[in-house]
Each structure stands twice: as C-alpha cells, then as structure tokens.
N, C-alpha and C positions, 0 to 999 in steps of 0.2 A: 750728903750723907757718910758716918765712918763705921765701916764694914767690923765685925767682929772676929776678928781671924789674924792669928800672929804671923799667917804664912805672907806669901806673894803674892797674890791672887790680882788685887789692885795692879802690880805692876808686870804683871803677865798682862790683865785686860789693855795695859794704855802700850807695851811694847808692839801687843798683835794690832792693834789698831793704827801705832802709828804705823806697819809695815802696810799697811791697806793706804793708807794716804801718802807713802812715799812712791807705791805704783802708780797711784794718781798723779802723782806729781813729774813721775821719769814717764808719762803719755802711757805706760802698755795698758792696751788694749782691752781692757779688764770685764765688757760686755756685761751687758742690764743681768741677763743670771747671778754671774759669779760677784758681783757689787752686792747684788738685793740678799746674797747669802751672807756677804764679810760686812753687813750695816749692822746685821743682827749683835755682832757684839757691842755695840752703843743702845739698844732697842731690850732690854731685861722684859720678861712678865715683873712688876712692881705688886707682892702679893703681900696684904697689908689684913689686918682683923682689927674691930674696934666696934664703935657702936653704929657703924653703918652697915656692921657682919663681913662675912668672909668676901676680900676683894682682888681682883688680879688687873692688873691694868698693864699696856705693852707700852713700856715710856722710853725716850731717848734721855739718855746719861752721857755725862763725861765727863773729865777730871777738871779741876779749879787749879788755879794758880796758889801759891802759898801767900798769906797774910802779908806780907812785907812787898809783891808784886802786884797785888789786885788791883789796886787804883791803877798804876799806869796801862795795866795788860785791857783793863776794863774798857778804859780810855781810846785804847788802840784797836781792840776790837768792834767798838762802838763804829770809829772813824772808815774800819774798811768794808763792815756791812753796812750804814748811811749814809757814808757820805764819797769815800774812794772806794767806791765798788770795783773789785777787781773782774775783769774781764774771761769768764770759763771755768770752769773745774778746775783744769787742771794749775792755772793759775793760783786759785784760790788753795788747792791743797800746798802748792808750796809756799805759799804765804803762811798755811796752819802749820807747817811742819818749821819755819824758819822762825817765827815770832813767837807760837804758843805752845804748841807741843813737843817740850823739849824738859825732859825730867829734869833738868836744872831747876827749873819754874815749877812747877807741880805738885803740890801735896799729896804725896801719894797714895795716903789713907783716907782720901776725902773724894766721893764723888757726887757730884752736882748734877742737878735734872730739875728740870719747870716743870710745874703743875697745870696742864691747860683746861683738863674738865672740870676741878674744885666739884667732885661729886664723890663717889665714896672713898676711893683713895685719900682724898685728903681731910676730910673729916675723919679717918679711921688715924692716920700720922697725927695729925692735932690732939689726938684725944691722947694716943700714944708712943708717937715717938718713934716710933719702932718699925722696919719691911724689911720682908725678904726679897733679894734680885736674885732671880732666876732666867740665868743666860743660856742661851739654847743655839748654838749652830751649826744647822746641817751637815753631814748626818749623822755627826757620831760625839761631838763635845757640847757636855752642858754640864751645871753646877750651879748651886744657892750661896749666894754672900748675906749673911745676913748685918743689918746697920740698923744702929740708930741712927735719926734724925733731926737733923735741924732744921726749922722751919722761918726764912726770913720775910716777914709780912713784909717791911718796908721796904723804900727802893734804894740798895745799896750797888757797892762793887761787882758783888757775885751775881746779884740779880742781874744787872746790866750785864756784866763781861756774858752771862747764860744765853742771855736771850739775842745778843750781839755773833755770838761763835753761833748761835740756833740759825738766825738770818743769814747771814753768810753764807753757812753750808746749803739752806734753801734758796 
C-alpha cells in the first residue's frame, strides 16, 4: 500500500513501532495491557469501498524492504520463521531490529499487509486498488492514511517476506 501523503506518516509509524520492539529487545517488562495498546500501531482498520460495499477490517501491516533488498531479506525471514526459529520474544525482537527493521533497508512510502479473509476488503481492493488505513492507539492518537493498493497475486519475495515476518512474530 502506498500512502497518499507528502508528510512523514510512514516514517513516524515505523519509528514508533521500532521503539516498542527496542523495549522488547531490552527485556523491559512491558506487561500484556501495555503491549496490547502498543500493537495497535501495526493493526489499523482497513476501510474499503467497492463491489462488496463499505468494509472496515482490522489487519496487521508492516514495512517492507526496498526492492534491491527484498530477495535476501525474504530468504532470511523465512529461515528465522521456519528453520532456525529464535527462542522467545526477546530474541525475536532483537533479530527484527538487527536484521529487518532498519531505516536503511525499508521503503518508507510502502506498507505491506496480508489478506487472510479474502472477502469484502479483498473484493473491494481488487476492484478499486484503494484503501484508507485508520490507526487508533488509545487513549488519544488516531489518524487516517489513504493508500493506493497493489495486489501481489502470485508467490513472490514480498509475499514470502510478509508471511515469514508475520509467522516469526507469532
């Protein structure tokens, strides 16, 4: 998804999420309630409109590597998620920071996400290639990011990367 803005929304989202992951890497006892609020930085409501009508669906999103890095990082993410799985959230967080969540690697104006329901949002996005992401982090932060959406139907490095990072985190 490519946000329609000239501002720094994507960068701010990325840096805010990085602070959360840094705390996990340092072993700071964040607690379940605080973590659940922090995770909202990666789970906007994706709002679409099209043949399936108006739809709003909570989805996890994240940042993707620039094109020149995606192949190697998809391979590395796959290895960590399915072959050499780290032990525990602290180790996972440190690996994410060291290997993947780096400003020199990410495409600042691209947000990636996985579709798992393949229903209303999917039908609308395939028809219009547009979405609005509504981020809400209680108690006071909320904003909308309007996006152009590119659908990757086939298996490719982006899809493999996003699946692997998703499964590594869970």
